[in-house]
N, C-alpha and C positions, 0 to 999 in steps of 0.2 A: 246360744243363750241370749236372751233379751236383756239389754242393759237399760235400766230405768234412770232417766235423768232427774236429778234432784234439783229443784228450783227453790230459792229462798222465799219465804213468805214475806208479806208486806211488813210485818212486825220485825222480822229478822233483818230486812233491808234497812229499816229505820234505825235499828240499833247499830248496824254497821256503818251508818252515815250515808247510805245510798237509798234513793227513792226507788219505787217499783220501776221496772223497765231498765232504762239506761242510768237512772239515778240522778239526784240533785247534786250540784257542786258542793264542796265541803263548806264554803263560806257563803251559802245562798242567802242567809239573812242580811249580810252586808250588801250583797248584790241587789237584793230586793229594795233595801233602803236607798241605795244609790239610784236605782231606776225610778224611784218615787221622788227623790229630791232634786237630782241633776236637771231633768227637763224643766221642772218648775223654776229653778234658778236661771236657766238659760232664757226662759220666757220673760222673767223679770228684767234681766239685763237687756234683752232685745227690745222689750216694751219701753224701757226707759230711753234707750238709744234712738227709738223711732221719734221721740219728742225733740231731738236735737234739730236745730235749723238746717244743718248740712244734710242730714238724712232725709228730712222732709223735702228739701229742694231736689235731692237725688230721686226720690220717689215720684215727685211731680214731673220732672223731666222724662223719666223712664216711662211713666204711664201716658204722658202726652204723646210721645213719639209712637208708642205702640197703638194707642187708640186712633190716632190720625192715620196711620199706615194700614191698619187692619182691613178696612173696606177695600182698598186697592189691592191688597194681597189676595183677598177672597176673589175679587173680580178677575185678576190676572191669572190665577191658578185655574179658575173655572174655564176661562177662555182657552188657556193652554190645553187643558184636558179635553175640551170639545174639539179643538183642531186635531189633536192626536187621535181621537176616536172617530171623527166624522169626515175629515178631509183626507183623501188618499194622497200618499206621498208622490204619486205619479203626476199630480197637478203641478208641482214645482218644476219637474223636468220639462213639461210641455210649455210652460210659460217663459222659461229662460232662453235667451238667444243661444245659438249654436257656437258662436265665437266666444272662447273663454274670456277674452279681455272685455267684451261687452256684457257677458253674463255676470261678472263680478259686481259692477255697480247696480245692475238690476236686482240681483239677489240681496244686496244691501238695502236697497229701497223697499224690497218686499217685506222687510222687517217692520216697516212703518204701519202696514195694514194687517200683519199677521202676528198678533201678540203671543208671547210665550216667555216663560221664565228661563233663566240661564241654565238651570238643571235640565230642562226639557230640550234646549237647543242642541246639546251635545248628541243625544241619540238621534234627533231629527237630522242633523248634519251627517251622521254616520249612515242613516237610511238613504239620504239623497245620494251619497257617494256610491252606495250599493246599487242604486237604480240608474247609474250612468251619468249623474251630474258631475261636472268637473270639480275636483276638490277645492280649487280656489273660490268658486262661487259658493260652495257649501260652507266654507269657512267664513266668507263674508256674511252670509246669513246667520251663522252661528254667533258672530260678534254683534250684529246689528239688532236682531230680533229682540233680545232682552233689554236693549238700551233705548230704542226709539219707537216702541210700539205705543198705541194710543193710551193704554192704561198708565204707562210710565210717564208719558208726557203730561197727561192730565194730573197725575200725582205731583209732578214737578211744579206745575202751575199753581197748585193749591199750597204746596209747601213754601213757595216763594211768591206770595201774593203781590201784585203790582210790579212784577219783574218779568215781563214776557221775554226780555232779552236772555234771561237764563234758560228758558225753555228752548229758544232758538239756538243758543250756544250749545246746549246739550245735544240737540238734534244734529247740528252741523258737525260738531267734533266727533260724535259717534259714527256718523255716516262716513266721514273722511277716514277715520281710523279703520273701519271695516273694509272700505275699498282699497286703501293702501296695503292692508295686510293680505287681501286677496291677490292684488297685483304682485306683491312681494313674493307670494308663494309661486305664482307663475314664473317669476324671474329666477328665484333662488331655491325654490322647494325641490326636494328630491323624493322619489317614490320610496326609497329604502327607509326614509324616516317615518313613513306612514304604515301603520299596521292596523287597518280597520278591523274592529271586532264585529262578529255577526250577532247583532241584537235586533230584536223585532220592535218596530214602532208602528203605531197606527192600528187599524182594525185587523183582527184575526178572523178569517172565515169560520163561520159556525159559532162565533161568540156574540153575545149581546153587546151592541154598541153602548147602550146606557150603562151596563155593568163596567165596561172598559172606561167609560167617562168617569163613573163614580170612583173607581179604584185609582185612576190617574189623578183626579182632583184631590182625593184624600191623601195620596202619597205626596203630591207636590205641596199641598197646603201645610201638612204636618211637618214636612221637611223644611220648607222655607219659613214657616212660622217660628220654628226653633231658632233659626238664624236671626229672624227679626227681633225676638226677645233679647238674644245675646247682644245684637247691635244696639238696641235701645239702652240696655244696661251699660254698655261700654260708652255710649255717647253721654249718658247721665254722669258716669264716673269722670269722664274728661271735663265736663262742665263744672263739677263740684269738687272732686278730690284733687285734681292736678293743679298745683299752684299756678297762678296767673303768670308769674315770672318765667316759669318753664315754658309755658305755651307762647309767651311773648318772644322767646328766642326763635321759635319756628314761624310764628305768625308775623313777626316783624320783617322777615326776609321774604321777598317775592318767590325766589326759587326754592328755599327751604320749606316754605309752607306748602307749595305744590307737591314737592317730593314727599313730605310728611303725610299729607292726606292721601296721596296715592298709595303709599305703603299701608296706611291705616285701612284703606278700602280692601286691600288684598287680605289683610289679617281678619277683619271683621266679617267678611263674606255675607253682607246683608243682601237680601233679595232685592232685585232691581225695582220691584213695585213699591218698596219701602225706603230705599236708600236716600231719596230726596228729603225725607223728613229728618233723617239722621244728619244729612249734610246741612240742612237749615238750622239745626240745633247747635252746630259748631260755628256760632256767630263771631267768634274771635278771629276767624281766618278770612282771607280775602275771597271775593267771589270767584276768582280764577282757581284758587286752591280747592274750593268746594266743587267747582265744575270738574276738576280732575278727579275728585272723589267719586262723582257720579258717572264719569266716563270710564274710569279704570275698573271700578267695582263689578259692573255687569259683564265685563270681558275677561278679567283675570282676578281670581281669588283662590283661596286654599282649596275649597271644595271643587272648583272648576278645574284646577290643575290635576287633582286626583281623578276627576271624571275623564278628562282628556287622556291622562296616562293610561287609564283602564280601557278606554275605547280605541284610541289611536296608537298607543305605545308611548313609552317613557321618552324616547328620543324626540318624538314629535312634541310632546307636552313641554319639555324643557325649552326647546328652541322657539316654539310658537308663543308660549307665554312670555318669555323674555322679550321677544321682539314686539309683542303686543303692548307690553307695559311702556316700552320706549316710545313707540308710535303714539299711543294714547296720551302720554304725558306731553309730548311735543305738540300734538293737535290741540290739546286742552289749553296749553300755554298760548299758542298762536290765536286760536279762536277767542279765548277769554281776553287776551290783550286787545283784540279788535272790538269785540262786542260788549265787554264788561268793564 
C-alpha cells in the first residue's frame, strides 16, 4: 500500500509559526530588527573612534610600514619563486666544497646572492640534504638566505636611511650566526635528531616552469603578506597603545632591550623582506636591540619552528631553534656593540 506524505501548506506553516521549508525562528522580527540596528551602531562607534588622535596615529604607522615594505615583499617572493622553478637544486651541490667545514661558510655566503624568503628556505634545505649536501651546509644556507639576500639588505638600507652601518651589522651578524650554527651541527649534531621529510622542491618534469613559478610566487606572497600586515599592526600597537613607561623598562636596559626585541621577532614572524621597516618603527629601542630583531626574526619565529618540525622532526626543531636564538642574540650584541 502506498503511503502519501502530508506536507503543510504555506498558510498552515505561517499559522504554526514556521516558514516554508525549515521555518523562521519564533522571534524573527526581533532578530531582523537587531540585524538592522546593531551593525549601524557598530559603524557609528567605530567611525567616531577613528577620529581619535591615538587611532589616527595607529592607522598612520600601520599603513606606513605596510606600504614601505610591500614592494620588497613582492620582489623577494618573486625572486624566490623564480629560483625554485628555474634553478636546479643540483647547482648547490656542485658549487659547495667537499669538506663540510669549508662548505658551511660557502653555503652561508651563497645566501647573499640567492634571495629567498624564510618559508622557502626550509624546503630548499631539505632538498639539498636529499641530494647529498651535508646537513651543516644546508642549515647554514637555511639561516643565511632569508637574512642577507640583496632584497633584504636593500630594504634595510631604505628603512634606515643614512645608516650604512646598520646594513653592514645585519650582514655580518647574520653570516656569523649561520656559520656558527653550521659548525655547531658538525660538532654536536646527531643524525637521530634529523628526520628529513620527502618534499619536492624545484621543477617537476613534465610541468610548466611558468606555472610552477606563478603558484610558488602566489603562495609565498599571500602567506608572507599576512604576516606583514600582522607585524605592521603589532608595531603600530607598540608605538601607540603601550605606555612609554612600560617600554622604558626594557628600552632603558641594554640587555633587556635586546632580549625583548628578540622575543618579539619570534612572536611576530614578520617576513624578512619587511622586518627592517618594523624594526625602524620601534624607535624607542637601541640600534643593537633593533639589530637583534632583524637577525633573530628571519632565522627563528613561530612559523619557522612549525615548518622545521614538520620537515626535519620535532627533536631537531626544538634543539636547533633554541641554539639559533642564543647564537643570534650573542652575535647581534657583539656586532652591534662594535659597529653601532
